[in-house]
C-alpha positions in Angstrom: 0.0 0.0 0.0 1.3 3.4 -0.9 2.1 5.8 1.9 1.3 8.8 -0.3 -2.0 10.7 0.0 -4.3 11.9 -2.7 -6.8 14.8 -2.5 -10.4 13.6 -3.1 -13.8 15.3 -3.1 -15.8 14.8 0.0 -18.7 12.4 -0.8 -20.9 13.7 1.9 -21.9 16.4 -0.6 -24.7 15.7 -3.1 -22.7 16.9 -6.1 -19.9 14.5 -5.3 -22.0 11.5 -4.2 -24.0 11.9 -7.4 -20.8 11.4 -9.4 -20.0 8.2 -7.4 -23.4 6.7 -7.9 -23.3 7.4 -11.7 -20.3 5.0 -11.9 -21.9 1.6 -12.1 -18.8 -0.3 -10.9 -18.5 2.0 -7.8 -22.3 1.8 -7.1 -22.2 -2.0 -7.3 -19.1 -2.1 -5.0 -20.8 0.2 -2.4 -24.0 -1.8 -2.4 -22.3 -5.2 -2.3 -19.9 -4.1 0.5 -22.5 -2.6 2.8 -25.1 -5.4 2.2 -22.3 -8.1 2.3 -23.6 -9.9 -0.8 -22.8 -10.4 -4.5 -24.4 -7.9 -6.8 -25.1 -9.5 -10.1 -26.8 -6.5 -11.8 -27.6 -3.0 -10.8 -29.9 -0.6 -12.8 -30.7 2.9 -11.7 -34.4 3.8 -11.7 -34.9 7.0 -9.8 -32.6 9.9 -8.8 -33.3 13.1 -6.9 -31.0 15.5 -5.2 -30.9 18.7 -3.2 -33.6 21.2 -4.1 -34.2 24.0 -1.6 -37.8 25.3 -1.1 -37.8 29.1 -1.3 -40.4 29.5 1.5 -39.7 26.7 4.0 -36.0 26.1 3.3 -36.8 22.4 3.2 -34.4 20.2 1.1 -35.2 17.1 -0.8 -32.3 15.0 0.3 -30.3 13.0 -2.2 -32.0 9.8 -3.2 -31.2 7.2 -5.8 -33.0 3.9 -6.4 -31.7 0.8 -8.1 -33.3 -2.4 -9.3 -30.8 -5.0 -8.4 -30.3 -8.8 -8.6 -28.3 -9.9 -5.6 -27.0 -13.3 -4.4 -26.8 -14.1 -0.8 -24.1 -16.3 0.9 -26.2 -19.4 0.3 -26.2 -18.8 -3.4 -29.8 -17.7 -3.6 -30.6 -15.0 -6.2 -33.4 -12.5 -5.8 -34.5 -9.2 -7.3 -34.7 -6.2 -4.8 -35.1 -2.5 -4.9 -32.1 -0.8 -3.4 -33.0 2.7 -2.1 -30.0 4.9 -1.2 -30.8 8.1 0.7 -28.2 10.6 2.0 -29.0 13.4 4.3 -27.1 16.0 6.3 -29.7 17.1 8.9 -31.9 15.3 11.5 -34.9 17.1 10.1 -34.7 15.1 6.9 -35.8 11.9 8.6 -39.6 12.5 8.1 -38.9 12.6 4.3 -37.3 9.2 4.5 -40.7 7.9 5.5 -42.4 9.8 2.6 -40.0 8.4 0.0 -40.3 4.8 1.4 -44.1 5.0 1.4 -44.0 5.9 -2.2 -41.7 3.1 -3.0 -43.9 0.6 -1.3 -46.8 1.8 -3.4 -44.8 1.3 -6.7 -42.6 -1.7 -6.0 -43.3 -5.3 -6.7 -40.0 -6.4 -5.1 -38.7 -6.4 -1.6 -37.0 -3.1 -0.6 -33.6 -2.6 1.0 -32.7 0.9 2.2 -29.3 2.4 2.7 -29.1 5.6 4.7 -25.9 7.7 4.7 -26.2 10.3 7.4 -24.2 13.4 8.1 -25.4 13.5 11.7 -25.4 11.1 14.6 -28.2 8.9 15.8 -28.3 7.5 19.4 -26.6 4.2 18.2 -22.9 4.3 18.9 -21.7 2.6 15.8 -20.5 4.0 12.5 -22.5 1.4 10.5 -25.2 -1.0 11.4 -28.2 -2.9 10.0 -31.8 -3.0 11.3 -34.3 -5.6 10.3 -37.9 -6.2 11.6 -37.8 -9.2 13.8 -40.4 -11.9 13.4 -41.8 -13.4 16.6 -44.5 -16.0 17.5 -47.2 -14.1 19.3 -48.1 -17.0 21.6 -44.6 -18.2 22.6 -42.7 -14.9 22.0 -40.0 -16.9 20.2 -38.0 -15.5 17.3 -39.0 -16.9 14.0 -36.6 -17.4 11.0 -38.9 -16.2 8.2 -38.1 -16.3 4.5 -41.5 -15.6 3.0 -42.0 -13.4 -0.1 -45.2 -11.9 1.2 -43.6 -10.9 4.5 -40.5 -9.5 2.7 -42.7 -7.3 0.5 -44.3 -5.7 3.6 -41.1 -5.1 5.6 -37.7 -3.8 4.7 -34.1 -4.2 5.8 -32.3 -0.9 6.5 -28.5 -0.2 6.6 -27.3 3.0 8.4 -23.9 4.7 7.9 -23.1 7.5 10.4 -20.3 9.5 8.7 -19.4 11.5 11.8 -18.7 8.3 13.8 -16.3 6.8 11.2 -12.6 6.6 12.0 -10.2 5.9 9.2 -9.2 2.2 8.8 -8.1 0.2 5.8 -8.2 -3.3 7.3 -11.1 -4.6 5.2 -13.1 -3.5 2.1 -15.9 -2.3 4.4 -13.4 -0.4 6.6 -11.9 1.3 3.5 -15.2 2.1 2.0 -16.5 3.7 5.3 -13.2 5.6 5.6 -13.9 7.4 2.4 -17.0 8.9 4.0 -15.2 9.7 7.3 -15.5 13.5 8.1 -11.9 14.1 9.0 -8.5 14.8 7.3 -9.9 17.7 5.4 -7.8 19.3 2.7 -9.7 22.5 2.4 -11.3 25.0 4.9 -14.8 24.5 3.5 -14.4 20.7 4.0 -15.3 19.8 0.4 -12.0 18.0 -0.1 -10.1 15.4 1.9 -6.7 13.9 2.1 -6.8 10.1 1.8 -4.2 7.3 1.5 -3.6 6.3 -2.1 -4.9 2.7 -1.5 -3.5 0.1 -4.0 -4.5 -3.2 -2.5 -8.2 -3.0 -3.2 -9.0 -2.4 -6.9 -12.6 -1.2 -6.2 -11.3 1.4 -3.7 -8.7 2.6 -6.2 -11.5 3.1 -8.8 -13.6 4.9 -6.2 -10.7 7.2 -5.3 -10.1 7.9 -9.0 -13.7 9.1 -9.4 -13.3 11.3 -6.3 -10.0 12.7 -7.5 -11.5 13.8 -10.8 -14.5 15.2 -9.0 -12.2 17.3 -6.8 -10.6 18.9 -9.9 -13.8 19.3 -12.0 -15.1 22.9 -12.5 -18.7 21.7 -12.9 -18.6 19.8 -9.6 -17.0 22.8 -7.9 -19.8 25.1 -9.1 -22.4 22.6 -7.8 -20.6 22.4 -4.5 -20.6 26.2 -4.1 -24.4 26.2 -4.6 -24.8 23.4 -2.1 -22.6 25.3 0.5 -24.6 28.5 -0.1 -27.9 26.6 0.6 -26.5 25.0 3.7 -25.3 28.3 5.1 -28.7 29.8 4.4 -30.6 27.0 6.1 -28.2 27.1 9.1 -28.8 30.8 9.5 -32.6 30.6 9.0 -33.6 27.3 10.5 -30.5 26.1 12.4 -31.7 26.7 16.0 -35.0 25.0 15.3 -33.3 22.0 13.7 -30.9 21.8 16.7 -33.8 21.7 19.2 -35.6 19.0 17.1 -32.4 16.9 17.1 -31.9 17.3 20.8 -35.5 16.3 21.6 -35.3 13.3 19.2 -32.0 12.2 20.8 -33.6 12.5 24.3 -36.6 10.4 23.2 -34.4 7.8 21.7 -32.3 7.5 24.9 -35.5 7.2 27.0 -36.8 4.5 24.7 -33.5 2.6 25.0 -33.7 2.8 28.8 -37.3 1.6 28.8 -36.3 -1.4 26.6 -33.4 -2.2 29.0 -35.6 -2.1 32.0 -38.2 -4.2 30.3 -35.6 -6.8 29.4 -34.4 -6.9 33.0 -37.9 -7.4 34.3 -38.6 -10.2 31.8 -35.4 -11.9 32.8 -36.4 -11.7 36.5 -39.8 -13.1 35.8 -38.3 -16.1 34.0 
């Protein structure tokens, strides 16, 4: 592995992340690495990115949907909808639900969601997966369900918290997450980063090449300037309100976690 560093564009910004997702090899690598599966085919279906509303200041967060054929570790193939959403503010979460509701209405396939967040949830992990658990209502035992009908009405969700990522190149997942780590900035506006010129993982090298070109592209730079302007405007106009919402949501999440812990303790004592 080379000890030299390269300057790459920061993929937390829509203009840069859009470039990444337009590269099919990079998109397949990102999906396969986060889902820990083999991606046989990946076809983009929907794309939306930052659009500020002139009255409310609300942003439509970056979203890209793919129709994908994936293969699990048991060699089973299935077609799914991969929905990737990237957001910088806690206030974007209600729009996750709106988009997902629309996808349920359209899709004939199971949905897998990937959320790339520029803020922290109450979960102290840089990347984690959540999946609705199936239980027998009479015995309360966990069920191992692989039913198409159930899969169509529930969805698996993967979360990446960019502010919790610390740079590591030990595995493909570590290296991929490290690209999104919000540290080692190469510019004051944090739109570029310094990153090791990784040579051992070909897919990471291709990803870095895309980000290097994006960092030097005048068109991307102009899009980034617009994005930064909108972010500053929103922070000045709605920043305090969003901060209070985030604090309240974090407090609620912590209370819910404490209730769940106490409930588990009580159930253990009863048994």
